[in-house]
N, C-alpha and C positions, 0 to 999 in steps of 0.2 A: 616618359611614363613612369610612374613609381613602381617599384617591384612588388609591393604588397597593396595592390588596388583594391579598395573597398566600394562596392557598388552603392550608389545613393538611393536606389529604388529596388524593390523586390522583382525578381524575374518572373515572367508569366509561367503558370504551371502547364506542363505539356498536355494534359488532358483537356484543360479549359481551352487552350489554344487550338487544339485539333477539332473540338466541337464548334468553336466559333467560326473557323475557316470553312468547315463542312457545311454549316448553315448558309454561308454567303455564297459559296460556289454552287450549292443545290438550288438556290433561289428561294429559300424558306424565309430569310430576313436580310435586312440591309446591314451594312458595316456597322453603322452606329447602334442599331437595336441588338445586333449579335454581341457587340462589345458590352453594352450594358447588361445583357443576360448573363454573361459569363464573367463579368467584373474585370473587363480588361480595357486597355486604352484603345480608342478607336484607330490611333495611327499604327499600333502594333498590328491590329487585325488587318488593316489596309495594306501594310508592308508584305505580310506573308501571303495574303490573298492575291495581290498582284504577282508575286513570285510564282504561284502555282497556276494562276489563270493564264499567264502569258506562255507557259509551257504546254498547257492543255492537259495537265495531269491532275487528278484528284489528290488531296493530300495524303501522304502514307502515314502509317502509324507513328513513325518518328519525324517530327517536324524540325526541331532545333538540333543543331550539331552537338554531339557529345564532346567533341574536342575543340580546343581554342583554335581559331584560324591561324594563329601563329605557332601552334604545337608542331614539333618536328616529326615525331613517331606517332603512329596510330595507337589506339588503346591496346590492340592485340600485341604489338611489337613492345610496348612498354611493359606489358605483363610478362613477355617472354624475358626481357632484360631484368625484371624484378626477380623472377624465379631463378635466374642464373646468379644474381648477387646473393640470394639466400642460400643456394646450394653451396657457393664458395665459403660462405661463413659457416656453414655446417661442418665443412671438412677442415675448419681452422686456417683457411686461406682467404680470408675476406679481403675485399678491395677497398682501398682508401678513396676519398672523394676524388683525388687527382686521377688515380687509376680507373675510376668510374667513368670519368669525363673522356679519358683516352679510349676506353672500351667503347663509349657511345659513339665516337668518331668512327671507329672500325666497323661497328654495327650498322651504322648508317651508310657508309661506302659499300659494304657487302651487300646490303639490300637495295642499292640504288636510290636511296632517299635523298630528296633535295635539302641541302643544308646551307647555312650561311657561309659566306666566304671567310669570315673570321675563324671559323672552326679549322679550315685548311691552313690558315695563317699561323694559328697558335698550336696546331697539332693536337687539339682536344676540344670537347664541347665547352660552352660557356658557363659561367657561374649561374646565370639566370636560368639556363635550361636545368641544371642540377637542382636549383631550389624549387623550380616548378615540378620537376620529376618526383621529388620527395613529397610535395604536397598532394600530388595526384595519387600517389601510392602510399597511403597512410601505414601500411604494414612494415615500411622501411623507416629507419632512422639512423644517424650517425652516432655510434656507440664506441666507447673506449674498451678495447678487448683486453682480456686477461691473458698474460703471458703463460703459454703452455708449451712444455718442452716436447720435442719430438719423440722422446722415449714414451712419455704418457699418451701422446696421440696415438702412437703405433700400438702401445701395450694394452690399451683398453679396447679390446674387440670382443665380438660377440662369442667366438669359439672358446676364448679363454674364460669369459664370465660364466658361460654355460658349464664349463668343466668345474669351476668352483661351486656353483649351485648343485651340481650332481654329488660332489663330495659332501657338501653341507646337507643335502637331503638324505643321503644315505646314513649319516651320522644321527640326524634327528629321528629317522625311522627305527634305527637299531637301538637307541637308548631311550627313545620317547621322552625327550627333553621338554620340560615345561618352560614358561616364559622367564621365570626367575632362575632358571639353570643355564640360560644362554647369555654369555658375558662378552663384552668387548672392552679391550684396553687399548690406549694409545698415548704417546707423549705429545706435549705441546709446549712451546717455549713461553716463558712468563718473565720478560725482561723488565728491568728497572725503568725503561723508557718506552712508552707505548703511544699510539696515535691519540691525540686529545679529542674530545667530542666536539661537535659543531657548536658555535657561539653565535650570538646576535651582534652584528656590527653595522656601521653606517653604510648605507647602499653607495655603490660606486667606489668603495675603498679597494684599492688595487691589491693590497697585500694585508692579510689579517694574521697576526702572530698570537702565540699562545705559549706560555712558559711550560717547559718540561724539565725533567730532572737534570739531563745532560745531553751532550751531542749525540753519543752512543751509549745504549744501555748495556748493562751486565746481565747475561742470560742465566735464568733459573728454569730448569726443566721440571714440568709437573707431569705426572703419570696418573691418569684417570681410569676408573674401573667402573662400568654400568652394565645393567642386565636389561632384557627385553621387557621386563615387568615395571620398569621405570625406577628400579633402586640402584643404588651406587655404594661402592666401598670407599672409605676416606682415601684421599689421594696421597701420592708420594712425591716429594720435592727433593730434586737433586740440586745441591748448592756447589757453586764453583769454589771449593775450599778443600784443604787437605784434612782439617779437623773441623768438626762440627760442634757448634754451641747450642744446647737445648733451648736458649732464649730465642733462637731463629725460628722455630716452628710451634712454639707454645701457643701462640695466639692465631694459629691457622685454622682450618676447618676441623671440626671435632673428630678426633681419632686419627688425624694424619700423622704421618712420620716424615722424617728428613734424613737424607743421605748425602755424603760428600763425595765430590770428584774434582780433580783439579781444573777441569774445563767445564763443569756443570753438565756433562753429557751422560746418556745412559749407557751403561756397560753390562756385560754378562753378569758380573757379581752383583751390581746394583738391581738388576732385574730379578736375580735370585732372591735377594732380600725382599723386593717388592712382591714377588710371588708368594713368599712366606707370609707376608702382611696380608696379602689377598686370602690365603688359605685360612688364616686365623679367624677372619670375619665370615667367610662362606661355610667353613666346616665341612668341606667336601672330602670324599674318600672314594676308594675303589668300588664300595657298594653304593655309594651316592655321588656319582660323577657329575661334573659340569662341563659345559663346552666354552672355550675361551677363544674368541676370534681376535686375531691380532695381525699386524703386517710382519713381513719377512725380514726385519731388521737383524743384523747379526747378533745383537745382544739378546734377542728373543729366542735364538736358536743355540744358545750355549748348552754345554754338556750338562752343567749342573742344573740349569732350568729344566731341561727335557727330562732328566732323571727325577727330579723333585715332582714335576707334573705327572709323571707316570706312576709314582709311588703314592700320590695323593688324590688320584681320581681327576685330574685336571686334563681334559682332552684339548690339545692345541690344534687349531686350524688357522693356517695363514691365509691371507688375501693374496691374490696374484699380484706380481710387481706392477707398479704404476696404476693401480686400479682402486687404491683406498679412498681416493676423493669421491667416488661414486658408490663404493660398497661398504664403507666403514661408518657406522652410525654416528660416532663421535665427530668425524669430519664433516658429516652432512648437516647435523642440525644442533650440535651441542657447542663446539669450540668457538664458532662464529659469535654466538651471543655472549660467551664467556669472555672472549677478547674485548669486545665492545664494553662490557661491564667493567672489566679491569681498567680500560682507559679512562672511563668515568670515575672510578675509585681513585686512581692516582691523581687525576685533575682536582678531585675534591680535597685530597690530602695536601697538595701543593697550595690550594688556596687557604686551607686552615693553618699552614706552616710556611709562611712566606719567607723567602731566602733559604730554605732547607733543601736538601736533596734526599731522594729516595735511594736507599742502599738495599742490598739483598737481605738485611735484617728485618725490613718492613715488608718484604713481598708476600710472605704467607699471611700477614695480617690484613694486607690490602686486597688478598685473594679470598678472604673468607666471605664477605657479602656477595661478591660476584659468583662465587661457587654456589652459594645458596639461591641466587636469583636466576642464574642460567642452567645449572645442572640440575633440572627440575624433571619429574616424571613425564610431563607433558612433552618437553624437548626430546627427552631420551626415547620415549615410546614413538614419537614422530620420526626419529632417525631410523629405528629398527623397521618401522613400516615402510618408509619411502624407499629403503634399500632392498625390500623384499625378504629380508632374513626372517622377521617374525611379525605377523603371520608370514609363512613362507609363500612367495609369489616370485617366480622366476622371470615374469613378464612385467615387473613393476617398472623397471628401467625403460625409458623411451628408446625405441630402436634409432632414433636420430642422433642419439649420443655416441653411437658407434661409427658415425660418419667420418670422424677425423682419421681412423684407421684405414680408411678406403684409399688414402694416398700411398700407403706402404704396401697394399695388398699385392700379392704375386700369384699368378695362376699355379694350380697344384701340378707338380711334376708327375708324369705317369711312372707307375712301378714297373720298370723294365724286366725285372726278374719274373713278375707275375705275368706280364704280357708274353715273355718267352715261353713260360710254362703252359699258357693257354695255347699258344701256336704249336707247341710241341705235341700236346694232347689232340689237337685238331688233325695235325699231320698223321699221327698214329691211327686214328679213326678212319681217316681217308684211305690209308694204306690197306687196313683191314677190310674195308668195304671193297676195294678194288680187287683184292685177292680172293675174297668169297665169290 
């Protein structure tokens, strides 16, 4: 029998079938007249009429079986299994198709369900069962998961996020920050080799190739500044060089600057220069402060940086460790479109310049159009809204996103000193009561 069987004729509707059989069993009409009345085949009405007349039962509300005759588990059992698979995925421990088939065998044995002998022989359920199970449960599908470190899974938990929201709310209430005064800054890599865009190719081709600049790219770091009103400050580029040439950033986004580092990484001194660049555009001061949200990288906490921020009215608030993927607006809705636009920009450059390679000298020029297309007010405002930063909403993050931290949760240890103190007080009170 084919795995994907397609019925040649439509199945009878449950309501029509119930009405036709009821008329026949009650003697109101014959099988043929009842079939014509409800637009059914006489053989179908005769089949179900014979089934219920032989048992002496009037047809129940449900006539046709909901499950297939060869279905192993009932609908309730499959729902339980589906919910278990969803819960495993929420805590970042999803089951592969092979593991699901092994679990299905254990589930069947534990419930005393009758299963084919091939399941016992192979030590798992069959491929046909898995295919049918996924078809019957449309809320499930086979997905490729994104690799998530254990530190991120454990670090992003509700108490930590609530603590960050408490600090943020206290600063907003104290200084009464407007949307244009709440900023977020973060770095992203901007290498000379990026993922090319999708292309149209012949159907059935096993491997489709696209030319890129090199096997491995040279990284250039870009630091972006955005605010909750949708505005942005020109970015800062960190080039992997000891000395910087002005030609390397002249064609970049308007107002941007370039800095040099041997490895192209952000350092404390580079971030200090970047913060000076930021202050020159924002014009903040102690009497007109701004709030700058950033991650707790060591370069962001340099002594020069903290001193300069304090003297110029820049209030620094860092995100909790391993939480920037959900709390940082730039990571949530800005850098993704920017990276895709950069890949398209590099692909267009290679098509216009066949045989040439992209170097770090072209990075800023190739980032100009993607910066204008991706770092837009719409994307920026969406990032601040979806993280609950502005407008402030501590309940914006779905509670299910905290599920991965459930694996590393530990019960709270009792405070033995406090318990000892309570017992001592109780003992004193009892002694005083007895003596009185």
